[in-house]
N, CA, C and O atoms as a MOPAC input file, in Angstrom:
PM7 MOZYME 1SCF
protein

 N      1.19000 1    -1.27500 1     0.14000 1
 C     -0.19800 1    -0.14300 1    -0.12900 1
 C      1.02800 1     1.27700 1     0.10100 1
 O      1.88000 1     1.44000 1     0.97400 1
 N      0.63200 1     2.16500 1    -1.14100 1
 C      1.20000 1     3.55500 1    -1.10200 1
 C      1.15200 1     4.19800 1     0.21600 1
 O      0.53400 1     3.85400 1     1.22400 1
 N      2.10600 1     5.43300 1    -0.04000 1
 C      1.85900 1     6.28100 1     0.64700 1
 C     -0.14100 1     7.01500 1     0.45300 1
 O     -1.07600 1     6.91600 1     1.24800 1
 N     -0.09300 1     7.53100 1    -0.61000 1
 C     -1.24000 1     8.06900 1    -0.99600 1
 C     -2.24500 1     6.88000 1    -0.92100 1
 O     -2.66800 1     7.22600 1    -2.02500 1
 N     -2.73500 1     6.18900 1    -0.73300 1
 C     -3.79100 1     5.11000 1     0.29200 1
 C     -3.66300 1     4.74700 1     1.45600 1
 O     -4.39800 1     3.88600 1     1.93900 1
 N     -2.75800 1     5.30200 1     2.08800 1
 C     -2.60700 1     5.53900 1     3.49100 1
 C     -3.24000 1     6.65800 1     3.99300 1
 O     -4.10700 1     6.82700 1     4.85100 1
 N     -2.62200 1     7.37200 1     3.27500 1
 C     -3.06400 1     9.07000 1     3.65400 1
 C     -3.50700 1     9.82800 1     2.14000 1
 O     -2.77100 1    10.31000 1     1.27800 1
 N     -5.04800 1     9.72000 1     2.19600 1
 C     -5.10800 1    10.24400 1     0.75400 1
 C     -5.50500 1    11.93400 1     0.84600 1
 O     -5.83800 1    12.41700 1    -0.23600 1
 N     -5.49900 1    12.93700 1     2.11400 1
 C     -5.60200 1    13.98200 1     2.10400 1
 C     -3.83000 1    14.32700 1     2.96400 1
 O     -3.62800 1    14.17800 1     4.17000 1
 N     -3.12500 1    14.63900 1     2.27800 1
 C     -1.95400 1    15.13400 1     3.04000 1
 C     -2.04500 1    16.35800 1     3.84200 1
 O     -2.91500 1    17.18600 1     3.57400 1
 N     -1.12300 1    16.56100 1     4.91500 1
 C     -1.94900 1    17.31000 1     6.26600 1
 C     -0.48900 1    18.07300 1     6.18000 1
 O      0.43600 1    17.65500 1     5.48400 1
 N     -0.42700 1    19.30000 1     7.02800 1
 C      0.71700 1    20.01800 1     7.52400 1
 C     -0.05200 1    20.47600 1     8.74200 1
 O     -1.13500 1    21.05900 1     8.70100 1
 N      0.76000 1    20.08400 1    10.05600 1
 C      0.30500 1    21.01000 1    10.96400 1
 C      0.88400 1    22.33500 1    11.88600 1
 O      2.06000 1    22.55400 1    12.17800 1
 N     -0.28400 1    23.12200 1    12.23900 1
 C      0.14000 1    24.32700 1    12.20800 1
 C     -0.40800 1    24.86900 1    13.83100 1
 O     -1.36200 1    24.36300 1    14.42200 1
 N      0.26700 1    25.76800 1    14.24800 1
 C     -0.13100 1    26.07000 1    15.51000 1
 C     -0.75100 1    27.41200 1    15.30000 1
 O     -0.17500 1    28.27100 1    14.63200 1
 N     -2.33600 1    27.68100 1    16.06000 1
 C     -3.44600 1    28.17400 1    15.45400 1
 C     -2.35000 1    29.95700 1    15.51000 1
 O     -2.54400 1    30.80700 1    14.64000 1
 N     -1.58700 1    30.11800 1    16.34600 1
 C     -1.23200 1    31.54300 1    16.52700 1
 C     -0.43800 1    32.13000 1    15.32000 1
 O     -0.35700 1    33.34500 1    15.13500 1
 N      0.29000 1    30.96700 1    14.30200 1
 C      0.60200 1    31.34900 1    13.25700 1
 C     -0.34800 1    30.81800 1    12.25800 1
 O      0.17400 1    31.18500 1    11.20500 1
 N     -1.35500 1    30.21900 1    11.96700 1
 C     -2.33100 1    30.05000 1    11.30000 1
 C     -3.56200 1    31.04200 1    11.01600 1
 O     -4.17300 1    31.04000 1     9.94800 1
 N     -3.82100 1    31.79400 1    11.97600 1
 C     -4.28900 1    33.14200 1    12.43400 1
 C     -4.55600 1    34.12500 1    11.43500 1
 O     -5.45800 1    34.32900 1    10.62200 1
 N     -3.23800 1    34.79400 1    11.83200 1
 C     -2.82800 1    35.89400 1    10.67900 1
 C     -3.10900 1    35.65900 1     9.39800 1
 O     -3.88600 1    36.30400 1     8.69300 1
 N     -2.36700 1    34.58100 1     9.05400 1
 C     -2.64800 1    33.93300 1     7.61900 1
 C     -4.07900 1    33.65800 1     6.87200 1
 O     -4.37100 1    33.33900 1     5.71900 1
 N     -4.94600 1    33.96800 1     8.22700 1
 C     -6.45800 1    33.08100 1     8.03700 1
 C     -6.94900 1    31.73900 1     7.14600 1
 O     -7.79100 1    31.45300 1     6.29500 1
 N     -5.87800 1    31.11800 1     7.89600 1
 C     -5.72800 1    30.03700 1     7.73400 1
 C     -6.40700 1    28.99900 1     9.08300 1
 O     -5.66600 1    29.00500 1    10.06700 1
 N     -7.81200 1    28.05100 1     9.25800 1
 C     -8.48600 1    27.33200 1     9.85600 1
 C     -8.45600 1    25.70800 1     9.39200 1
 O     -8.23000 1    25.15600 1     8.31600 1
 N     -8.68000 1    25.39000 1    10.27200 1
 C     -9.02700 1    23.67600 1    10.52300 1
 C     -9.42300 1    23.33700 1     9.21700 1
 O    -10.56800 1    23.60400 1     8.85000 1
 N     -8.36800 1    22.60800 1     8.23400 1
 C     -9.41600 1    21.87000 1     7.10100 1
 C     -9.09400 1    22.25100 1     5.74900 1
 O     -9.11900 1    21.76100 1     4.62000 1
 N     -8.65300 1    23.77200 1     6.56400 1
 C     -8.42300 1    24.40600 1     4.64100 1
 C     -7.15000 1    23.70400 1     4.12600 1
 O     -6.21400 1    23.24700 1     4.78200 1
 N     -7.36000 1    23.73300 1     2.66500 1
 C     -6.26800 1    23.60200 1     1.76400 1
 C     -5.79100 1    24.30500 1     1.39000 1
 O     -6.36400 1    25.04700 1     0.59300 1
 N     -4.18700 1    24.54800 1     1.79700 1
 C     -2.98700 1    25.56600 1     1.97500 1
 C     -2.38200 1    25.13800 1     0.55100 1
 O     -2.66000 1    24.14400 1    -0.12000 1
 N     -1.36300 1    26.30100 1     0.25300 1
 C     -0.38800 1    25.60100 1    -1.09800 1
 C      0.63400 1    26.55100 1    -0.30800 1
 O      0.50300 1    27.66200 1     0.20700 1
 N      1.59700 1    25.74800 1    -0.41400 1
 C      2.92400 1    25.64800 1     0.18600 1
 C      4.01400 1    25.83500 1    -0.65300 1
 O      4.37200 1    24.71100 1    -1.00400 1
 N      4.88100 1    26.87000 1    -1.26300 1
 C      5.68200 1    27.28600 1    -2.27200 1
 C      6.87400 1    27.14200 1    -1.90800 1
 O      7.05300 1    27.46200 1    -0.73300 1
 N      8.24000 1    26.59700 1    -2.73900 1
 C      9.40100 1    26.66900 1    -2.71600 1
 C     10.23300 1    27.22200 1    -3.88900 1
 O      9.57500 1    27.54000 1    -4.88000 1
 N     11.63000 1    27.40000 1    -3.94900 1
 C     12.03000 1    27.27000 1    -5.14200 1
 C     12.15100 1    26.35500 1    -6.10200 1
 O     12.68700 1    26.59200 1    -7.18400 1
 N     11.52200 1    24.93200 1    -5.67700 1
 C     11.59600 1    23.85900 1    -5.84300 1
 C     10.39900 1    23.13100 1    -6.55300 1
 O     10.36700 1    22.14800 1    -7.29300 1
 N      9.17200 1    24.18400 1    -5.93300 1
 C      7.87100 1    23.44200 1    -6.58400 1
 C      6.69700 1    24.38800 1    -5.36000 1
 O      6.82200 1    25.29300 1    -4.53500 1
 N      5.70000 1    23.59900 1    -5.83300 1
 C      4.43400 1    23.80400 1    -4.96100 1
 C      3.98000 1    22.24900 1    -4.60300 1
 O      4.13100 1    21.17900 1    -5.19400 1
 N      3.38600 1    22.61300 1    -3.42000 1
 C      2.98800 1    21.06400 1    -3.06800 1
 C      1.37300 1    21.63000 1    -2.22100 1
 O      1.17100 1    22.78900 1    -1.85900 1
 N      0.61400 1    20.73000 1    -2.09800 1
 C     -1.06500 1    21.37600 1    -1.34700 1
 C     -1.10100 1    20.33200 1    -0.20000 1
 O     -1.07400 1    19.10700 1    -0.32000 1
 N     -1.17600 1    21.17600 1     1.10100 1
 C     -1.66600 1    19.91300 1     2.16000 1
 C     -2.99400 1    20.68800 1     2.91000 1
 O     -3.29100 1    21.87600 1     2.78300 1
 N     -3.63400 1    19.75900 1     3.64900 1
 C     -4.88300 1    20.21300 1     4.45600 1
 C     -4.06500 1    20.72700 1     5.73900 1
 O     -3.02200 1    20.26500 1     6.20400 1
 N     -4.89700 1    21.90300 1     6.21400 1
 C     -4.55000 1    22.73400 1     7.73700 1
 C     -5.50700 1    21.89200 1     8.74000 1
 O     -6.71200 1    21.70800 1     8.91300 1
 N     -3.72600 1    21.31300 1     9.54300 1
 C     -4.31300 1    20.93800 1    10.84000 1
 C     -3.68400 1    21.46800 1    12.54000 1
 O     -2.68300 1    21.06000 1    13.13000 1
 N     -4.61500 1    22.40700 1    12.94000 1
 C     -4.44000 1    23.17900 1    14.63100 1
 C     -3.53400 1    22.48600 1    14.83900 1
 O     -3.41600 1    21.38800 1    14.29500 1
 N     -2.68200 1    22.97600 1    15.67800 1
 C     -2.05400 1    21.69300 1    16.70600 1
 C     -1.68700 1    22.89100 1    17.50000 1
 O     -1.19400 1    23.91100 1    17.01800 1
 N     -2.00500 1    22.66400 1    18.95300 1
 C     -1.39700 1    24.04700 1    19.81700 1
 C      0.16900 1    23.27900 1    20.78900 1
 O      1.06400 1    23.85000 1    21.41200 1
 N     -0.06800 1    21.91900 1    20.54600 1
 C      0.83700 1    21.22100 1    20.97700 1
 C      2.07900 1    21.03900 1    20.39800 1
 O      2.80200 1    20.16000 1    20.86600 1
 N      2.60400 1    21.95800 1    19.11800 1
 C      3.56400 1    22.43500 1    18.57800 1
 C      4.09000 1    23.73200 1    18.48100 1
 O      3.38600 1    24.73600 1    18.37300 1
 N      5.48400 1    23.72900 1    18.52300 1
 C      6.32600 1    25.32100 1    19.20900 1
 C      6.17000 1    26.00100 1    17.67600 1
 O      6.28900 1    25.58600 1    16.52300 1
 N      5.69700 1    27.81300 1    18.58700 1
 C      5.95700 1    28.55900 1    17.48400 1
 C      7.35900 1    29.40100 1    17.09900 1
 O      8.27700 1    29.68900 1    17.86600 1
 N      7.25700 1    29.64500 1    15.94500 1
 C      8.71000 1    30.62500 1    15.75500 1
 C      9.50900 1    29.37700 1    16.14900 1
 O      9.17000 1    28.25400 1    16.52200 1
 N     10.97000 1    30.11100 1    15.88500 1
 C     12.08000 1    29.74900 1    15.80800 1
 C     12.80600 1    30.36300 1    17.04500 1
 O     14.00400 1    30.14800 1    17.22800 1

């Protein structure tokens, strides 16, 4: 079984304090762009992760 079958909707975990100013809510599809390309992930808001560096 491949990764897509195991996790049909790829997620990214964000702290609510990070998501709020960006207008991202639980379950939103977001696009992450780097110099190598763009990926799409479903937002999962999680308070248990750190904020910033």
